N, C-alpha and C positions, 0 to 999 in steps of 0.2 A: 678595645682600648680601655674600657673601664675595668675589666678583669685584670688586664696587664698591669694597670696602675696599682690596683689593690695588692697584687702579688709583689710588686716592687716595694710597696710600703711595708709589707710583712718582712721582706728580706732585709730592709733597712734596720730592723730590730734585732737581727742575728748577732751583731757585735755587742749590743747591750745585753742580750741574754747570755752571751758567753761570759762577759764580765760578772754578771749576776750569779752565774753558776760557779765561777771561780771563787767569788766572795762567800757564797753559801758553804762551799767545801772548806775554805780556809777557816771559816767560823767553827765548823764541826771539828776540823783537825786540831785547831789551836785550843779551843775551849774544852772539848771532850777528851781527845786523845792525848794532848800534851799536858794541859793544866790539871784536869781532874784525874786522869789515869796514870800519868807518868811522873809528874812532880810529886815529891814526897814531903817537902817542907811546906807547912801550912802558910807561913808568912809569905813565902815566895808565890804560892798559889793566889793568895788574896791580892797582893800587889799587882801581879801580872793580869789577873782577871779584871780588876778595876781599871787599870791603865788601858788594857786592850779594849774594853767596852767604850771608854771615852773616845779613843781614836776611831773605833769602828762607827760610832754614832755620828761623829763629825764627818767621816768619809761618806757615809750613806746620805747624810743631810745635804752636803755640798754636791754630791753626784746627782741626787734627785732634783735639786734646784737647777742644775745645769741642763738636765734632760727636759724638764717640764716647764721651764720658763720660756714663754713664747718670745721669739725675736721681735724687736720693735721695728715697725715699718715707718716710712716717712709720713708726716701728718698731711692733712688735706690741702694745706696751703702750697705744697710742692706739686700737687697734681694739676695738670692742665685743665682749664675750664673746657666745657663742651665746645664753645665757639673757637677756642684756641686749637683744640684737637681737630676740629673740622678744617680750620685754616691750614693747619700743618699737613693734613692729608690731601687737601685740595691743591695747594700750591706746589709747583715743581721745586726741586732743591735749588736753593739760591738765596738771593737777598730777601725774598718774601718770607722764607722759613727762618732766616736769621732774625728778622724783625719779630716774628711770633715768639721765638725763644727769648729774645732780648726783653720783650714786654713781660713775659711770664716770670723771668728771673730777676728783673731789676730791683725788686724790693725784698728778695729772699736773702737770708744770711748765708750765702755761699761765696766761696772764693777760688776753689780748685777748678781746673779745666781739664779737657782731654789733651792728648798729645798735640793735636792741631790747634789748640787754643779755643775750642768750642765749649759751650755750656754742656755739662754732662747730663745727657737726656736718655732715659730708658724707654724704648719703644714698646716694650712688653707691658710695663706697668703704667705707661703714659704719664711720666712725671719727670720733673727736674730733680736730679739726684742731689741730696744734701752732701756737704763735705764728708768724706770718709765712708760714704754709703756705696754699696755695690749690689749688683743683682746676683742672687744665688741660683745657679742652674738646677740644683737639686730641689730646693724649696720653691723655685719659680717665683721669688719675691725679692724686692729690694730690701736689704737689711742694713739698719743703721750701724755705723762703725763696724762693719763686718770684718772679722779676723779670719775665719775659715769655717768651712762646714766639716764638722767632726763626726765620722761614722761611729766612734765609740760612745757617743752620747745621742746619736741620731738627731742632731739639732745643729743649727747654725750658732756659732759662737760670735757674739757681737756685743753691742752696747748694753743690752738688758741683762746678759748673763756672763759677761767676761770675768767679773769678779768671782762669780761662783765657779767658773772653770778653773781659775787660778787656785782657789781654795781646794777644789777637787784634786788638782795635781799635787798640791802641798800635803793634804791629809792622806792621800793614797800613798805618797812617798813616805810619810811618817809611819803610816800603818805597816808598810812593807819593811821598813828599817827596824821597827820595834819587833816585829815577828822574827826577822832574821837574827837580831841581837839576842833575844831571849831563847831562841831555839838553838843557837849555836852550840852550847855545851852538850845538849842532847844529840845534836847532829854528830858531834865528835865521838860521843859514846857509842853511837850507832856503828861507826867504822872501827871502833876499838872493842866491839862486842861487850860494851858495858851496859847494854839495855836488854831486858828480857825479850825472848823471842815471841813477840805478839804483833798484831796488825798495826799497833801504834808506831812500830819502827818505820814502816813504810810511809805513814802519814807525816811523821817527823822529818824524814829525809826529803820527801817531795815538797813539804811545806817550806823548808829552808831553800831549796833550789828555786822554787817559784818566787819566794819573797826576794831573794838575792837578784834574780834576773829582772824582775819588775822594778826593783830599786835602781838598777843601772839605767834602764830606759827612761824611767820617770825622772830621775835626777837630771838627765840631759834636757828633757823636754821642759821641766820646771825651770831650770836655769835659763833656758832660751827665752821663756815667756817673762821671767823676771827682768831680763835684759830689755825686752820689748817695752815693758812698763816703765823702766828707768829712762828710756828714750822717747816714750810716748809714740810708739809705732804699733801698727798691726802687722800680722804676717803678710798680708797683701801689700802693704806699703813698703816692706823690706824688698819684695821682689819688683815692685814698681813704685818708685817714690812719687809722692803727690806732686802734681803740677799746678803751680799757681800762675797767675797772669803774667808775672814778671819772669819766672823761670821755674825749673824743677828745684825743689828744696826738700831733701830727704829728712831734714830736721825742722821742717816748717811748723809742726805742732808741738815741738818740745818746749817746755816752759822752765826746765830745770828739774832735777831729781825730785825734790820735795813736792812741787806742784804736779808733776807727772804722776807721782804716787797718789796724791790726793784726788786727782781726776778719776782714778779707778776705784779707790777705797773710800773716798769721802773725807770730810773734815773731822768727824767724830771717831776717835781711835777705838772707842769701846766696841764699835761694830766691825772693825777691820778683820778680825779673825772669825767672824760669824757669817754664815751664808745668808745674809739679809741684804737687800739692795741698799746701797749707800753711795753709789757713784754720783759724781757731780754732773749737772747739765741735763739736757733733754735728748741728746744724741743727734740732734739736727744741726747744731752749730757748735763750733769749737774755737777757743781763743788761739791766736797764732802770734808769734813774735819772731824777731830777727828775719824779717822779709824786706827786701828792697822796695823802694817806692816805684810804682808803675810809671814808666817814662811817658805814658800818654796822659797822665794826670797833670793838672796845673800845679803851680808852685804852692807850697804850704807855708804857713807862718813859721818863723824860727830859722829860716835860711837853710832848710834841708836840701834844697837844690844845689847849693853852692859847695856841698861836700863831695868827697871823692866818690867815684862810681862804685868802688869795691866796698865801701863802708856800709854796714848794715844799720837799719833804723827800726825803731819800734813804732808801729802804727796799726790801727785796727783794720783787719782785712775786710770785715763786714760788721754791721751792728751786731754786738753779741747779746745773747740772751742774758737776763739778769742772773741766772744760776751759774753762768760761766764767767761773767766779767770780773768777779771778785778775785779770780785766780791771778789777775794781772795787777792788782792794786798796789803791791809793794814793789812793782817793777818801775823803772823810770818812765814816767807817763808822758803822753802826748797832750797837746793843748786841746781844749774843747773845740776851738775853731777848726783844728785839723780834723777832728772827728766828724764835725758837721760837713766839712768840705768833702771828706771821703764818702760819707753817707749819700751825699747828693750825686756823686760821680759813679759809685759802684754799679757795675752791670750795664753801664751805658756807653763805655768808651772802648770797646773792643771791636774794631771794624772787621777784623778777620774772623769774627764769630761764625761758625758753621755748625750744623747739627751733626753729631757723631754719636753712634751707639756703642757702648762698651759694657762689658760685664764686670 
């Protein structure tokens, strides 16, 4: 078993090594064969070499950070206590287990549920899952705001490195487009016999083909993740929309384009294009908006109960962390009494609560 796991871990690095080898070859082909040996104009050489190395370093930096930034796991407050774990294992499935999970989750900043309306519980990690957290079968851990497990970086893409992953896609796309654009004229010369018959011809040809093909695939992938950021969704949430206590809401975490962007890249624009962590929040709690009031909750001040059923209201799904709550400050706010009433009721009024394990 131990040998098998070690072999699997080694195999997981094969895609990363493939990307690294392509990158090393492209560096040699572009810098040595194209710029130094093929280009004759000194000014063109200097401009291409300087620009190339800027894009190359940003690409390497963001790729490195995506690979080696450890995914964040739920904090200790989400783990069941020893007594709760014993109670959960000892009691048969039913009301007693429901009560254990109610007690464990009542003060936690969570609002999403399973398809059956149960608290999202991981029986492998023995914890109550925070909102947007999922268990990765490859890493065998619960990952905060998990997007997907990416074999090309041999890592889970989640809250701690999602910004790095986006920048990796962006800079790899820019890198490929730059190579294709500056190599194009020499690629044309190759087919018109305008280049001397040296080995540089073949490097120039394959360099253009590789850059063009990677540009096509990267542009679609980068565009897709830009759309995800604009909607404040993860890849997993696109395939299965988050389920709140009131209903499924595919846009439950969306705060508007500007705030969605800031949640990933942060408030300080000077860090947006650099692979340094600047995302807002702690990954365990997220602000929500445009969710309907839970019908099991009592009436709230302001006459919210008297409005139409189909009308959406803004109210806090759970007590927000300080680092997240400011995202909602310029949104029409709810009264303090509503917040207090919600805090007192959250996690306690779902009689249909059952334990359900999901990945």
